LUMMIFI-656760 format. One record per residue (C-alpha): x, y, z; residue in three letters. Coordinates in steps of 0.1 Angstrom, whole numbers, plus 5000, padded with zeros to 4 digits. Each point is the difference from the previous one (the first is absolute). Layout:
// LUMMIFI-656760
XYZALA ...
//
This chain:
// LUMMIFI-656760
500050005000MET 501350354992HIS 501350205028LYS 497650284997ARG 497049764998THR 501349805031GLN 500350355018PHE 496250084992LYS 498949655011VAL 502150025033ASP 498650355006SER 496549894993LEU 500449705024SER 501250235028HIS 496950224994LEU 497749725001LEU 501749865032SER 499250345018TYR 496650034987VAL 498849665007LEU 502249915030GLY 500550315019ARG 497650294994ARG 496949944976PRO 498350285019ASP 502450274988GLU 498749914965PHE 496449995010GLY 499749634998LEU 498249775023VAL 500949634993PRO 497549735007ASP 500049765030GLY 502849804983GLU 502250294994GLY 499350004960PHE 499450304980VAL 498350004965PRO 502550074972TYR 497750264989ARG 500150195032ASP 503749955002LEU 500750134966LEU 497950315006GLN 501950075032ALA 503349974983ILE 499150204970HIS 499450295024GLU 503750005012GLU 502350234980THR 502049794974GLY 497949685002TRP 497350084977GLY 501449754973TYR 499549695021VAL 497649754988ARG 499149655013GLN 502549854978GLY 502850175017HIS 498849875032ILE 500249654985HIS 503650064992GLU 500750045036VAL 498149695009LEU 501949804974TYR 503350135013GLY 502349945030LYS 497450195023ASP 497149754995ARG 500449875034PRO 498950345014LEU 496650014987PHE 496949784997GLU 497650034971SER 496449894997GLY 497350054975GLU 500350374991ASP 501950085031ARG 503150035018LEU 501550015035ARG 503350005016ALA 501249695016ALA 501350195031GLU 497750265013ARG 500950265027ARG 496650155004TRP 496949885017SER 496350064994LEU 498350015033GLU 496349984996THR 499049875033GLU 500350315024ASN 498650314990SER 502250315001CYS 499050245027GLU 502450294993THR 499350164966LEU 500350344982PRO 496850195005LYS 499650014962ILE 500849724974LEU 499750034962TYR 498649774975VAL 499450094964ALA 497449844978VAL 499049984965ARG 497750294986ARG 497349754993LYS 500049895036ALA 500050335016HIS 496450055005ALA 499549645012ASN 502950055025ALA 498550325016LEU 496649845000GLU 500749655010ARG 503549995014GLY 502949784989LEU 500549635003ARG 502349744985SER 500149624998GLY 503450015014ARG 501550335013PHE 499750374993LEU 503350194999ALA 500250315019LEU 502650265004SER 501050295021ALA 501750144967ASP 497450134976PRO 502749954973GLU 500349635008MET 496049974997ALA 500150164967LEU 502849784988ARG 498249685007ILE 496750124985ALA 501650124969LYS 500749644991ARG 496149974991LYS 499250354993ASP 502450284986PRO 497850275018LYS 498849845034PRO 498150195025VAL 501850035035ILE 497949945032LEU 500650055037GLU 499349735026VAL 499650135036HIS 501449725021THR 499050155034GLY 496349944996PRO 500649694981ALA 502049855028LEU 497350095024GLU 497649814981GLN 502249694998GLY 501350024965VAL 503349815001PRO 503150134982PHE 503349804996PHE 503450164996ALA 502249884971PHE 503050204997GLY 499150354988ARG 496649884990LEU 496749935021TYR 497749724990LEU 496249985007ALA 497349774987LYS 497150264999GLU 499850385007ILE 496450135004ARG 498950324983PRO 499650195033GLU 503849985006PHE 500850134963ILE 500250344988SER 500950134965GLY 499150244972PRO 496449994988PRO 499249804970VAL 499750234969GLU 496749994982GLU 500449934963GLN 497950244980GLU 497949814974GLU 500450174967THR 498649884966ALA 502649854976PRO 501450284978ARG 498849844968GLU 496449995013ASP 499950395007ARG 499550274975GLN 502850264996GLU 499850265029GLY 497349785018GLU 500649975037ARG 499249685021PRO 496350065013ALA 499850045038GLY 497149905022LYS 497150274994PRO 499350235030ALA 496849915020GLN 497750325003PHE 496650065010THR 497950304985PRO 501050335017GLY 503449875016THR 503550094992PHE 503549925012LEU 501550215027LEU 503750005004ASP 500850105037ALA 503450144991ARG 498250284977ARG 497750105026ASP 500050385003PRO 499850005038ASP 503349925015PRO 498649905030LYS 498149704984ARG 503049894979ARG 501649665008ILE 503550005009LYS 501149684984GLY 502749785014ARG 502149764980LYS 498949655005ALA 502349805022ARG 502349774979GLY 500949655008TRP 503650115012LYS 498450235024GLU 497649735012GLU 503149785005SER 501650245021ARG 496950065020LYS 500049645007LEU 503649985010ARG 499550305024LYS 497049825016GLY 502149695005ARG 502850215016ASP 497750205023ALA 
//
């Protein structure tokens, strides 16, 4: 084997040993109960590292066919390190947590997450670092929506969290413990080809009864009757309010 090729194979072997055997959490990976990580997830994590975007499954096979073969164990579409220096503790819930953990979801799942909460057949991966939450979610959606999980109220209601390196794992998060940006309503418009040039989408007709008219309170000539509007509280302000209530 050419020296340069051998160098790349050895470098990839070292990277795989670190990712699978030492710190999968640093790469946003949560192995299964046997320590395996699917090739697809592994490759996505590797591609996010500078200089490793070229790696394909065939390159990993070169490692497995070489002198470092004993360092790894492969299964059907998955791989693990033969020697693992991490442990996945899912028996005892972690009682000391950051007040806010972050998780990002696909845009299509945004509304459902706020309404019904989050759940996983295995584990949800949460992080105290919003960038890590985005990194994990971008593997499924290039523009995910980031949500906040309020751990204090969740712990009080018996929701278990498990520490895994830099990540925190949970089976389910109910909607009352989640805050995030509101779901944007998509305005329905007629297809361009179905409208005449210059025609605007038709809106809902105003409902009037004879002798009535619309009154805009902001245009009332009597300043005493004017309504001084206050900007609606956003989700971030609501989140801060919830935190302050927790700290009080």
